[in-house]
N, C-alpha and C positions, 0 to 999 in steps of 0.2 A: 308075634312072638308067643313061644310057648309060654307058659307058667315058670317051669322048672329053669327058665334062663332068669329070669329075676329070682329066684330062690336059692341059685348058685351062690351068690353074693353072701358071704356068711358075716364079713366083717364092713358092710358095707353102710355108710353113715350118710350120702347124700347122693339119692337119685333121678337126675335129672335127664330125660329121653324126650321133652318137648319138641315138639315142630318136625319132625321127622319122617310123617307119614306111615308110621308102623301100624301094619294091619294084624288083626285078629282077635281074638278074644281072651280074655282076663277073668278064670274064675275064683282065684285064689290070690291073694296077696300075704305071703309070709317071710320077710326076712327082719328077723327081730332087732337088728343094731341099727336098722336107717330110722333115721329123724323128718328126713324131709323125700317124698316121692312126688315128684312129677311129670305125670306123663300126658301133659294135656298138649291140644292143636295134634292129634295123630288121628287114625282111623281105627280105634280100636272099635268093636261092635258087640253085640250081647248084652246081657246083664251084666250090673255091677259086680264086681268080685267082692267076696268075702275077705276079712282080715281073719290072721291066725290071731288066738290065745293071746300071742308073746309079742304082736306088732306093736309098737305105740307110735306111729309116726305124730312128731308137731306139724307138719304140712303135707296137707294131703291134696291133690291136684291132678282131677279129673276131669277138665274141664272140655269144651271145644273137641269132642269127638260124636263117636253114634251110639252109642250105650243107650238101651233101651228098657222099658219095664218099670218096675218100682222100685222105689228105695231102700224096701224091708231088707235085702239080701246083704245093705252095706251097713245099713243105719244101725237095725236090730240085732245084729249077730253078734257083736262082741261089744262092749263097754270101753270105749278109747279114752280115758281121762286125762291122758298128756296131750292131745289135738288140739291146737290154735286156730288151722285155716283148714277149711272144710271148702273146696270150691268143685261143685258137680256142674255148673253152668253150662249152657251153649249144647245141651245133647238132646235126645230123643225119652228122656224119661215122662214117665205118665201114671195115672193112676191118683192115688191118695197118698200124702206125706204123712209118713206114721208118727205115732206119739213116743219118739224113743230118743227124745232131744235131751231128756234130765241123764240119760246115759253118756253125754260128752258135754261135762261140766265145764273144761277149761275154752272153750270154744271161743274164737275173738273175732272169728270172719267167718260168715256164711252166706255161700251164692250158690241159689239152685236156680239161676235165674233163666229163661229162654228155654224153659221145657214144656211139658204141655201139660201138665199136673192140673187136675179140676177137682177140686176139695177147699174145706176149710182152713185158715190158718191153724197148725198145731197149741194147743194150749201150752203144752209144753215147752215150748222154746222161751216161754217168761222163767224156766229154771235154769238161765245159763247167765250167771250172775257177769262176767265180763265181757259180754258180748259187747262188741264195737260197730259192729256190720253187719246189715241185715239186708239180702238183695234176694228177694223173690220175685221179681220185674217178668213181665213177659211169659205169663201162663194164664190158667183159667180159673185161678183162685176165687172162691167167691164167697159170700155171707159176711156180716161185721167182721172187726179184728176184736179180738180177743182181749178183755181187760188184763189179763196175763202178763201182758206186751207192757205195761208200768212199770214190772220190775225190773228193764231193761235199762237199769240208769245210768250204765255207762257208753249207752249206744251214740255214737256220732252220726252215722249215715244208715235212714231206713230206705229202703227202696221200693216199692211196691207197683210201680207205675205198671199199665196195659194188664189189667187183670180184669176184676167184674165183682169187686169192694163195693158193698152199698151201706146204706147207714149214714151218719154223720160223723165229722171228724172230733176225735175225743178232744174231750177239755186235757185232759192227762198229759197230752203230749207236750205241750207247755209246761207243767207242773211239775212232773216227773222224768220225763226225758228232757231233761235240761243242757245236756251236752251237746243237743243235736246241733251238725253242722249242714247237712243236707235233709229236706223232707222230702221224698218223691211219691207223690198220688196220683200223677199223672193218667187220665185216660181210662177212670173207674165210674162207678156209678156213685157216688158220695154224694149227699142232697146235706141242704141245711145252709145256715151261717157258719162264715167262718168263726172259730171260737175267740174271745178277744182274749184267752191264754195263750194263743199261740205267741202273743205278742212278748212271753218273758223267754223267749228263745234267743238271749241275747249273742247265742255264738253262729247263728243261723248265715249259711250264705250262698245257699242254693234251695229257696222255694218254690216247688211246680206242683201248681194244683189245678192245670189247664184240663180240657175236656170231662167235666164232671155236669153234676147237675145243682150246682153250688148258685145260692143267689142272698141277695138282700145288701148293704153295705161295705164296702170295703173299709175296714177298721182301719180310726183315725192312728194307732198307736203301733203300725208298723214301723216306725221311724226309730224305734227300739233295734230293728236289726242294725247293728253294726258294720256289718261288712269288713270284720276283722281281718287282719293279715296272715292269720294262720293258713297251713297247707295240711292236706291229708296225702302223704306218699307223694308228694309235689305232683299229685292232679290236678289240683284244684288252682293251683298258681293263688292269683288275687281277685281271681273271678267272683261274682255276685250274680243271683239271676233270681226276678221274681215273676213269674207267670202264671197267670191268672186266667188267661184267653177261654173262650171257647165253653162259658159257663151262662150265669141270668145274674150278673152283678149289677144290681141299679143303685141311684143316687151318682155324687158329684165324685171326682176324686180329689182324694184329701189332702189338703194343702202340704199335711206334715210328710209326706211320702219325700218331696222333693229335697229333706236332708238326708235321704238317701245316697251320700258322695261317692261311696264306693260300688254303685248299679253300673252294671255294663250290660245286663239283658233284660229289657224288661218289655212286657208283653200283657198288654187289657184288651186285646181286638177280640171282638166278637160277644160284648155284655149287652148290655142296654143302660147303659153309664150316660150321664145328661148333664149340663151343667158346661161350666169353660173348662178348659186346662190349666191348671195352677200357673200363674205369671211365672214364680220363680223356677219353673222347671229347666231353666239356664244354668242354675246352679248343681246340675246334677253333668258336672264335666266328664266323668268317664265312661257317659253312655256310648255306646256303638252300637248297639240293637233297640229301636222304640217304634214300638205300635198300638196305635188306639185306633186303628180302622175296625167298620163297621159296629158303631156305637150311636148315640145318640146326641153326642157333643156340638156344642155350640157356641158363637161368638168368635173373636177372632184369633188368630194363631199369635202366642206372644213374643213378645218382639225378643225376648230371653233366648231365644231356638238359636239365633244366630250367633251364640257363643259356643254351642257343642259343635266343637272341632274334631271330636273322635267318632262320630255317625257315618258307619257305613250302611245301615239299615235303618230307613223310618218312613211311617205308614201311618195316616191319618184319613184315609180313604173311606168314603162311604159314610158322613156324618153329617152335620147341618153348619159346618162353620164358615165363615164368610170373612169378606176381606181380601187385603194384601197379604203374600206370603212374605216374611221377612227375609232381609239379605244378610247371608252369613257366608263363610267359608265354605261349609258343608251342604246346605242345603239346596242350593241352587245346582249342585252335580247330580243331584238325585233322579229318578225316573220320574217322570211326569204322572203315572199311575199311581205314585205316592200319594196324590192329592185329587185325586179323581172322587166325583161324586159329592161335592162340595160346591160352594158359590164362592170360591177363592179366584185371586188372578195374579200375575208376576211369575216371573220365573220359578221353577222350569216348566213351567204351565204354558203351551202354547198359543192357545185359547182363553177368555176368561168369562167360563159358565156360569152368567147373571152376575158378573162382579161388575160395578158400574166405574170404569177409571176415571179418574181425576180429569183428562181433558175433554171425557164425554160430558163431564158435571160443568165446566166453563164452557164449552158449546149449549148446552143449555141454558145457564145464565145468561151467554151474549142472545141468543135468539129470543129470551123474555126481552130485554132491553130494547131490541130494533123494535119488536111487535109494541112497546108503549112509549117510544120516545125516550130520551134521556132522561135521567131523574138528577137534574142540576141540583136540588136539593144534598144528595147523596153525594156528588162530585166536591160542591162546594166544603159539605162538613168533613171530608177525607185531606182536602188540600189544609184545611185551618188547622186540623188535627197534627199534620206533618209539620206544618211551619213551626205549632206551638211547641209539637214534641222535640222538635229538631232542635228550641233554644233553651229548654227547660232541660233538655240532657245535655246537649254538647257542648253547648253555651259555657257550663261553667268547667268544663273540660277543656276550653280553649282557652279562658279566661285565668284558673287555677291549676297551677303547676302539679301539685301533690294529688290532687285528684285525678291529673292527664295520665300520670307515672303508674297509678294505682289500676284505673280502667287497662293498661296495656299487660300489667302483670296478669289479670284475669286472661285476658285473651291469650296471652302466652300459656296458662295453666291449662284452659279450655283446651286450646291445639293439643299438648301434651297428652290430655284424657283422650279424646279422640284416635290420637294414634298408639294410644297404648291397646284400644279396645280393637282397633281393626286391622293392625300390622299385621 
């Protein structure tokens, strides 16, 4: 598509030519009256175009094309004080991201994701006071997070996954970026502890710190995350995700984490966690995906797991868990590989790897009795205990009418409770 074709529209306000497989180069964008330019999902190639001095689009979307080279031609060619949305993601751009962001002071949305930038995060990004979304994921960005980003007090989404960032997670994430709803630092080289200050992010819906070099204990204050039912452009809905997998976290899983009632996706796999799974894990009834595999957890599976009726993915494989698998509406439908590498038994497992069954224990007891003869003293005590208990407990129920009525009311109440939990 020749540039002259675009520039021929003198009174155009809205230019949307996305998803048309248009080919060619764009060397100059110059439609003075245009407010929206959407050329995404086409086959444009070559370097990014420059903007004319009189062009001030509110939305500029050149994403999902084949643009190459640096950002200098577009970003530093002309101050664009009115632009609010700049989307350059999913191209083949490379090199250093220039320090020209102070010329774009009205930006609210920046995406340069899935390109080939190899540089540090520009410090001038911190000079955009109204920025709400910053997506730089899927590049080769290195270095530490610049302290200038703490000025982005309006930021709601920070997506820096799949880069080569280093250093510790800054404490000012929790104290300065208090409006964050999504924090994605997945697949970088961050190290150190999770700062306690992250617990101040009461609006957080998605926290993804997986595949880093983080260590230490999981903060007990994670129950501050409210999982509010806010949405961001109808993308998130009611979803809340917490992924700390593939790090070096140790210690116990905090009991406080079970208060995250809106949590749907929970992944702590491939760490060094020890101790028992919190008994009240069944309170997290919104869970759809739950992964604790490849840790050092021990003890029995909590019986409350049987109350998780929304589970579609569950994995506790390769821990040190023992005992029977709780019976529930969802657990027995899961693949048996979800329980491998433990000493568990019961459905859906077809074999009991080291788990002693109840009937096996009964056989052992019977063999011992046969070897040593009948224990008459034990038999007599059982009979006497039964007779005594019968008349102490049931005798009054037979004789006293009011006791008998109360007893049967209790039985009916217990029956109704059982029906409620397992119906």
